[in-house]
C-alpha positions in Angstrom: 83.6 101.3 84.8 86.1 100.0 87.3 88.3 102.7 88.8 91.9 102.7 89.8 93.6 104.7 92.5 96.9 106.6 92.0 98.7 108.2 94.9 101.7 110.6 94.5 104.0 111.6 97.3 106.2 114.5 96.3 109.0 115.8 98.6 112.3 117.6 98.6 114.3 114.4 98.1 112.2 112.1 95.9 108.7 111.5 94.5 106.8 108.2 94.8 103.8 106.9 92.9 101.6 104.0 93.8 98.8 102.5 91.7 96.1 100.4 93.3 92.8 98.8 92.2 89.5 100.1 93.7 89.9 97.9 96.8 93.4 99.2 97.5 95.4 96.2 96.3 98.8 97.5 95.1 99.5 97.0 91.3 102.5 99.1 90.5 105.0 101.6 91.9 107.4 104.2 90.4 109.7 106.9 91.7 111.5 110.0 90.4 113.5 113.0 91.7 112.4 115.7 94.1 109.1 117.6 93.7 108.7 120.7 95.9 106.4 123.4 94.7 108.1 126.1 96.7 111.7 125.2 95.7 111.1 124.6 92.0 107.5 125.0 90.7 108.2 124.1 87.0 110.5 121.2 87.9 108.0 119.8 90.5 105.1 120.0 88.0 107.2 118.3 85.3 108.3 115.5 87.7 104.7 114.7 88.8 103.3 114.8 85.3 106.0 112.6 83.9 105.6 110.1 86.7 101.9 109.9 86.3 102.3 109.5 82.5 104.9 106.8 83.0 102.9 104.6 85.4 99.7 104.9 83.5 101.4 104.0 80.2 103.0 101.0 81.9 99.6 99.9 83.3 97.9 100.7 80.0 95.3 102.9 81.7 93.7 106.2 80.6 93.4 109.1 83.1 89.6 108.7 83.0 89.9 105.4 84.8 91.9 106.9 87.6 91.2 108.7 90.9 94.4 110.8 91.4 95.6 112.2 94.8 98.8 114.2 94.9 100.4 115.0 98.2 103.3 117.4 97.6 105.5 119.7 99.5 104.7 123.3 99.0 101.0 122.8 98.3 100.1 124.8 101.4 100.5 127.8 99.1 97.1 127.9 97.4 98.4 129.6 94.2 101.2 127.0 93.7 98.7 124.2 94.4 96.3 125.6 91.7 99.2 125.9 89.3 100.0 122.2 89.6 96.3 121.2 89.5 95.9 123.1 86.3 99.0 121.5 84.8 97.6 118.1 85.6 94.5 118.7 83.5 92.0 117.6 86.3 89.2 117.2 83.8 90.8 114.1 82.3 90.7 112.1 85.6 87.8 110.5 87.3 88.8 112.7 90.3 91.9 114.8 90.8 92.9 116.1 94.3 96.0 118.0 95.2 97.0 118.5 98.8 100.1 118.8 101.0 102.4 115.9 101.7 101.7 116.6 105.3 98.0 115.7 104.8 98.8 112.4 103.0 101.3 111.5 105.7 98.6 112.3 108.3 96.1 109.9 106.7 98.7 107.2 106.2 100.1 107.4 109.7 97.0 105.8 111.4 95.0 104.8 108.4 92.6 107.8 108.8 92.1 107.4 112.5 92.9 110.3 114.9 96.7 110.8 115.2 99.6 113.3 115.4 101.9 112.9 112.4 105.4 114.4 112.4 107.1 114.2 108.9 110.9 114.6 109.0 112.5 114.7 105.6 114.4 117.5 103.9 112.0 119.8 105.8 109.6 119.1 108.7 105.9 119.6 109.3 103.4 118.3 111.8 99.7 117.7 111.6 96.9 116.6 113.9 93.8 114.7 113.0 91.4 114.9 116.0 88.3 112.9 116.9 86.0 115.1 114.9 88.2 114.7 111.8 89.4 118.3 112.0 93.0 118.9 110.8 95.6 121.2 112.3 99.0 121.9 110.8 102.0 123.1 112.8 105.3 124.2 111.1 106.1 123.5 107.5 107.1 127.1 106.7 110.1 126.0 104.7 113.8 126.2 104.9 115.5 128.2 106.2 113.0 130.3 108.2 111.3 127.2 109.5 111.4 123.4 109.1 113.2 122.9 112.5 113.8 119.1 112.9 114.2 118.6 109.2 117.3 117.3 107.4 118.2 120.7 106.0 118.1 122.3 109.4 120.3 119.5 110.8 122.8 119.9 108.0 122.9 123.7 108.5 123.5 123.2 112.3 126.3 120.8 111.5 127.9 123.4 109.1 127.5 126.1 111.8 129.2 123.9 114.4 132.1 123.2 112.0 132.6 126.8 111.2 132.6 127.6 115.0 135.4 125.1 115.4 137.3 126.7 112.5 137.0 130.1 114.3 137.8 128.9 117.8 139.8 125.7 117.6 141.7 125.9 114.2 144.3 123.4 115.3 142.1 120.5 116.2 138.9 119.5 114.3 136.3 117.0 115.3 135.3 114.2 113.0 132.2 116.3 112.2 134.2 119.4 111.2 136.5 117.2 109.1 133.6 115.8 107.2 131.9 119.2 106.7 135.1 120.7 105.3 135.5 117.8 102.9 132.2 118.8 101.5 132.1 122.6 101.6 135.8 123.2 100.9 139.1 123.5 102.7 139.7 127.2 102.3 137.6 130.3 103.0 136.9 131.1 99.4 135.6 127.6 98.6 133.5 127.7 101.8 131.9 131.0 101.1 131.1 129.9 97.5 129.4 126.7 98.8 127.5 128.7 101.5 126.2 131.2 99.0 125.0 128.5 96.6 123.8 125.8 99.0 120.1 125.0 99.0 117.9 122.9 101.3 118.7 119.6 99.4 122.5 120.2 99.8 122.2 120.9 103.5 119.9 117.8 103.9 122.4 115.6 102.2 124.8 116.2 105.1 122.3 114.8 107.7 122.9 111.0 107.2 126.6 111.3 107.8 126.0 113.6 110.9 123.8 110.8 112.3 126.4 108.2 111.5 129.2 110.2 113.2 127.1 110.8 116.4 128.1 107.4 117.7 131.8 108.4 117.9 131.9 112.2 117.7 130.6 114.4 120.5 130.2 117.4 118.1 127.9 115.3 115.8 126.0 114.0 118.8 125.4 117.5 120.0 123.9 118.4 116.6 121.7 115.3 116.7 120.5 116.0 120.3 119.6 119.6 119.3 117.7 118.2 116.3 115.8 115.8 118.6 114.9 118.7 120.9 113.4 120.6 118.0 111.3 117.6 117.0 110.1 117.2 120.6 109.0 120.8 120.7 107.1 120.3 117.4 105.4 117.1 118.8 104.3 118.9 122.0 103.0 121.9 120.2 101.0 119.8 117.8 99.6 117.3 120.3 98.7 120.1 122.7 96.5 118.8 125.5 95.1 115.8 123.6 96.0 112.1 124.3 96.5 111.3 120.6 99.2 108.8 119.5 102.2 110.2 117.7 103.8 108.8 114.6 107.1 110.1 113.4 107.6 109.7 109.7 110.2 110.2 107.0 113.8 109.5 106.4 115.0 110.9 109.8 112.4 109.2 111.9 114.4 106.1 113.0 117.4 108.2 114.0 115.4 110.7 115.8 113.0 108.8 118.1 115.7 107.2 120.3 116.9 110.7 121.3 113.4 111.9 122.4 112.6 112.1 126.1 111.0 109.0 127.7 107.6 110.8 128.0 107.5 111.7 124.4 108.7 108.3 123.2 105.8 106.8 125.2 103.4 108.7 123.0 104.9 107.3 119.8 103.8 104.4 117.8 104.8 102.9 114.4 103.2 104.2 111.3 100.6 102.0 109.8 101.3 103.4 106.3 103.4 106.0 104.6 102.5 109.2 102.8 101.9 107.7 99.4 99.6 105.1 101.0 97.9 107.9 102.8 97.2 109.4 99.3 95.6 106.0 98.4 93.4 106.2 101.5 92.1 109.6 100.4 91.7 108.3 96.9 89.5 105.5 98.1 87.2 108.0 99.8 87.0 110.0 96.6 86.4 106.9 94.5 83.4 106.1 96.7 81.9 109.5 95.9 82.5 108.9 92.1 80.5 105.7 92.2 77.7 107.4 94.1 77.4 110.3 91.8 75.9 109.8 88.3 77.8 111.2 85.3 76.4 114.6 84.3 74.5 114.8 81.1 76.6 116.3 78.3 75.0 119.4 76.7 73.8 119.0 73.1 75.4 121.6 70.7 72.9 124.0 69.2 72.2 123.9 65.5 74.3 126.4 63.5 77.3 126.4 65.9 80.7 125.5 64.6 80.6 122.1 66.3 84.1 120.8 65.1 85.8 124.1 66.4 83.9 123.9 69.7 84.9 120.2 70.2 88.5 121.0 69.3 88.5 124.0 71.7 87.4 121.7 74.5 90.2 119.2 73.6 92.9 121.9 73.4 91.7 123.5 76.7 92.7 120.3 78.5 96.3 120.4 77.2 98.9 121.8 79.7 100.6 123.7 77.0 97.3 125.4 76.1 96.5 126.3 79.7 97.1 129.7 81.3 100.1 130.1 83.5 98.7 130.9 86.9 101.8 132.8 87.9 102.0 134.9 84.7 98.4 136.2 84.2 99.5 139.9 84.0 102.1 139.5 81.3 100.9 142.4 79.2 101.2 144.7 82.2 104.9 144.1 82.8 107.7 146.6 82.0 110.1 145.5 79.3 112.9 144.4 81.6 110.5 142.5 83.9 108.9 140.9 80.8 112.2 139.7 79.5 113.1 138.4 83.0 109.8 136.5 83.1 110.5 134.9 79.7 114.1 134.0 80.8 112.9 132.5 84.1 110.4 130.3 82.3 113.1 129.0 79.9 115.3 128.0 82.8 112.8 125.2 83.7 113.1 123.5 80.3 116.4 121.6 80.8 115.1 120.1 84.0 112.0 118.8 82.1 114.1 117.5 79.2 116.3 115.6 81.7 113.2 113.5 82.7 113.0 112.3 79.1 116.6 111.0 78.9 115.8 107.3 79.3 113.5 107.1 76.2 115.8 109.4 74.3 118.7 107.0 75.0 116.5 104.1 73.8 115.8 106.0 70.6 119.5 107.0 70.0 120.6 103.3 70.2 117.9 102.4 67.7 119.0 105.1 65.3 122.6 104.0 65.5 121.6 100.5 64.7 119.5 101.8 61.8 122.4 103.8 60.5 124.7 100.8 60.5 122.1 98.9 58.5 121.8 101.6 55.9 118.7 103.2 57.4 117.9 106.9 57.8 116.6 109.2 60.6 113.5 111.1 59.5 111.9 114.0 61.5 108.2 114.7 60.8 106.4 117.8 62.2 104.3 120.8 61.5 104.8 124.5 62.3 107.5 125.2 64.8 108.0 121.4 65.4 108.5 120.8 61.7 110.9 123.7 61.3 113.0 122.5 64.2 113.2 119.0 62.7 114.4 120.5 59.3 116.9 122.7 61.1 118.4 119.8 63.0 118.6 117.7 59.9 120.3 120.3 57.6 123.0 121.0 60.2 124.2 117.4 60.3 126.0 117.2 56.9 128.4 120.1 57.6 128.9 119.1 61.2 129.4 115.3 60.7 129.9 114.9 56.9 126.9 112.7 56.6 125.0 112.6 53.3 122.0 115.0 53.3 119.6 112.1 52.7 120.8 110.3 55.9 118.9 112.7 58.2 115.8 114.4 56.7 113.3 116.8 58.1 109.8 116.8 56.7 107.5 119.7 57.5 103.8 119.9 56.7 103.3 122.2 53.7 106.8 121.5 52.2 109.8 123.7 51.7 107.9 127.0 51.6 106.4 126.3 55.0 109.9 126.9 56.5 109.6 130.6 55.6 105.8 131.3 55.5 103.5 129.7 58.0 101.1 127.1 56.5 99.5 126.1 59.8 96.5 124.5 58.0 98.7 121.9 56.5 99.0 120.2 59.9 95.5 118.9 59.6 96.2 117.0 56.3 96.8 113.4 57.3 97.1 112.2 53.7 99.9 114.7 53.1 102.1 113.0 55.7 101.8 109.6 53.9 102.6 111.3 50.6 105.6 113.1 52.0 107.0 109.9 53.4 106.3 108.0 50.2 108.1 110.7 48.2 111.4 110.0 50.0 110.9 106.2 49.7 110.5 105.8 53.4 110.9 102.1 54.3 111.2 99.6 57.2 115.0 100.3 57.6 114.3 103.9 58.5 113.4 105.5 61.9 110.6 108.1 62.0 110.5 110.7 64.8 107.2 112.5 64.9 107.5 115.9 66.7 104.4 117.7 67.9 104.3 120.0 71.0 100.5 119.4 71.4 100.7 115.7 70.8 97.6 115.7 68.6 98.8 117.0 65.2 96.9 114.9 62.5 99.9 115.2 60.0 102.3 113.7 62.6 99.9 111.0 63.8 99.2 109.8 60.3 102.9 109.7 59.5 103.6 107.6 62.6 100.8 105.2 61.8 102.0 104.8 58.2 105.6 104.1 59.3 104.5 101.5 61.8 102.4 99.8 59.0 105.7 99.5 57.0 107.4 98.0 60.0 109.7 100.9 60.7 110.6 102.0 64.3 108.8 105.1 65.4 109.2 107.7 68.2 106.8 110.4 69.3 107.9 113.7 70.9 105.3 115.7 72.7 105.2 118.3 75.4 101.9 117.0 76.8 101.5 113.6 78.5 99.1 110.9 77.5 98.7 112.2 73.9 98.0 110.3 70.7 101.4 111.1 69.2 102.9 109.3 72.2 100.5 106.4 72.2 100.9 105.5 68.5 104.7 105.5 68.6 107.1 102.7 69.6 109.1 105.0 71.9 107.2 107.8 73.7 109.2 110.9 74.6 107.4 113.5 76.7 108.8 116.8 78.0 105.9 118.2 80.0 106.9 121.9 80.1 103.5 123.0 81.4 101.7 126.2 80.5 103.5 128.8 78.4 104.2 132.3 79.6 102.2 133.4 76.5 99.3 131.0 76.7 99.3 128.5 73.9 102.5 129.8 72.2 104.3 126.5 72.0 107.2 128.1 70.1 108.4 129.2 73.6 109.2 126.5 76.2 107.8 123.7 74.1 109.9 124.8 71.1 113.0 125.1 73.3 112.4 121.6 74.7 112.0 120.1 71.3 115.2 121.9 70.0 117.2 120.5 72.9 115.9 117.0 72.4 116.5 117.0 68.6 120.0 118.2 69.2 120.5 115.4 71.7 119.2 112.8 69.4 121.3 113.7 66.3 124.5 114.5 68.3 124.4 111.4 70.4 123.6 109.2 67.4 126.6 110.7 65.5 128.9 110.2 68.5 127.8 106.6 68.9 128.3 106.1 65.1 132.0 107.1 65.3 131.6 110.7 63.9 133.3 112.2 67.0 136.8 111.6 68.5 137.0 112.5 72.1 134.9 115.7 72.0 136.1 116.8 68.5 134.1 117.0 65.3 136.6 115.0 63.3 134.0 114.4 60.5 133.1 118.0 59.8 132.9 119.1 56.2 135.3 122.1 55.8 133.2 123.9 53.3 134.2 127.5 54.2 137.1 129.5 55.6 135.9 129.3 59.2 135.4 125.5 59.0 138.8 125.0 57.3 140.4 126.9 60.2 138.4 124.9 62.7 139.6 121.7 61.0 143.2 122.7 61.5 142.6 123.5 65.2 140.9 120.1 65.6 143.9 118.3 64.2 146.2 120.2 66.5 144.0 119.4 69.5 143.9 115.7 68.7 147.6 115.5 68.1 150.8 117.3 69.1 151.4 118.8 65.7 151.7 122.5 64.7 149.2 124.3 62.5 151.7 124.0 59.6 151.9 120.3 60.1 148.1 120.1 60.4 147.7 121.9 57.1 150.1 119.4 55.4 148.3 116.4 56.9 144.9 117.8 55.9 146.0 118.3 52.4 147.5 114.8 52.1 144.4 113.3 53.6 142.2 114.9 50.9 140.7 117.4 53.4 139.5 114.6 55.7 140.1 115.6 59.4 139.7 112.1 60.6 142.1 110.7 58.1 144.6 113.4 58.8 144.6 112.6 62.5 145.0 108.9 61.8 147.9 109.6 59.4 149.7 111.5 62.2 149.5 108.3 64.3 150.5 106.1 61.4 153.5 108.2 60.2 154.5 110.5 63.2 157.8 111.4 61.5 157.4 114.7 59.6 157.8 114.5 55.9 156.0 113.3 52.8 153.4 110.6 53.3 153.2 108.1 50.5 150.0 107.3 48.6 150.2 103.7 50.0 150.3 105.0 53.5 147.2 107.1 52.9 145.4 104.2 51.4 146.4 101.9 54.3 145.1 104.4 56.8 141.9 104.9 54.9 141.3 101.1 54.9 142.0 100.9 58.6 139.3 103.5 59.2 136.9 101.5 57.0 137.7 98.3 58.9 136.8 100.1 62.1 133.5 101.4 60.7 134.9 105.0 60.9 135.6 104.9 64.6 138.9 106.8 64.9 139.6 105.9 68.5 139.4 102.2 67.6 141.7 102.7 64.6 144.3 104.5 66.7 144.2 101.8 69.4 144.8 99.2 66.6 147.8 101.3 65.5 149.2 101.3 69.0 148.8 97.5 69.2 150.4 96.9 65.8 152.4 98.8 63.2 150.3 100.7 60.6 150.1 98.5 57.5 151.9 99.9 54.4 
């Protein structure tokens, strides 16, 4: 089997991916946000997993065809590195190797030949590869205790210089100080708030402007020279008494080298490759070992064993959501408050993971809106927690948006009773999914969203395949990458939350992620379908006292009328909030509204497909018809 090489370079500012063939020819690239294990372990894992899943899906490759090398900031911490490696499911790749971004930078700098590599990004780290292929790292302890010469340290020095000017020269600020105060605030309260909350990325974001100002501002030049002096110390400490060439890498390299001393500049040479290509260099070495080593013989299962269960156990053990959380192995030993804090901290990573899925979610929402306009429906299909969340989202739409109950439907394996009593065995019944869809007359006009945290639920997979056979649009939602639910859907939506605090309990982070995404799908689809005016639920169904009161408040918020006027408008509009607001714009003068005016306003709404904002704009352009 021909192997492919995948290199990942994760840092405090961005993450890069490069896919090559076995000879190193570049095939595809991709990028995403920051991935720093120390700064944000769950977010970094999610970013890397999503990036890998995306580039493999684009290239139509399976992990078994790939030698993966991940160079990532923070991997110097062995526990954090093991956590990421576990989340990656290394068994699925031909080879999987996780190391520091410093090491991949080192091997890229001189294509594996002896060199000193200095990486200057948000942080800083130096490494030396000597003649005997021994590696030595200097620095890289992280901001703010270390990382001198990095962008965050430069930004912090600039803030310190500006605050010194504020204390000592309050009547005359340098260009540097003016810029810093425009970012952190113009008064002490705002400044202290910014300083308390600022992280390495925020400090590093100041560095490019500091460099730009250095040409015309002595204060900025002083900060840049101090930065260069820190880098020079790092170079000398790493090079020691060798005669190795030096390569300065990263986003600050070009601005830094001119300010180094002549002697140190003489040691410097241009990089032959960057960090992500250094990862590819390492991957090529690993690929050679793969081709030299025969595949191990798979053990034969003994007679009498539960072979299906054993096979499924092996499959599940490779899913990130079924893996153990390396940082939470002693969950049962925690005191109550610490236990709750642990659960809460884990949940905080979920929105960041969901954010990575916004592009395919947006694609799905647009398709759902189109389907609604053509008379189609949105159908959720799931089992267990995933199925219950789909039903929950569906049943909340009629009172919120006044849609018919049949426009958004949630189907759960095991039927209505499975909402209240677990019928987990129903998820294995593929025929049941087809029967459930046929029972609601599912057709090509509809959109099916299959929801399965594991990504392997037979009930969901069968439903997706049936829907595609009918010609309907399908989307798959999973919390594990490269799963069958994703591969058999038209739109793949992955929120890789990683291992749960309670191993395998996907009602936790995975359930939260699914709830957030379903909320986003239905809400955005309703907004795009004209069910919302500004940020107001103008299509809500006022079916109880609370909702009737909310309807009156919405009318007041959308107009300048009083609660009493709102009540009159709502009554004359037949309890339609949207029509009541439109009537206010049609007939702003208080008093009785004729039946003809009500009918004209209703027709105007229909002409604008229920979009209240468009109808109001039409009124402003022309008089309301009567």
